[in-house]
Phi, psi and omega in degrees: 000324182293313181296325179295319182293323176297320183293318181298317180297319180298316179294320178297319180296319179296317180295319179299316178295320181296314180296320178298320179293320180295316182294327184284320186270339186300316179297329177293319180292326181294325184279342182287000000 
């Protein structure tokens, strides 16, 4: 269960970073 939890956390972190990147760059794309 612990290893599964760590994998889930890692996936969540990747998704969070991806979402953060989209939110960061989206205004730049919209202003172009």
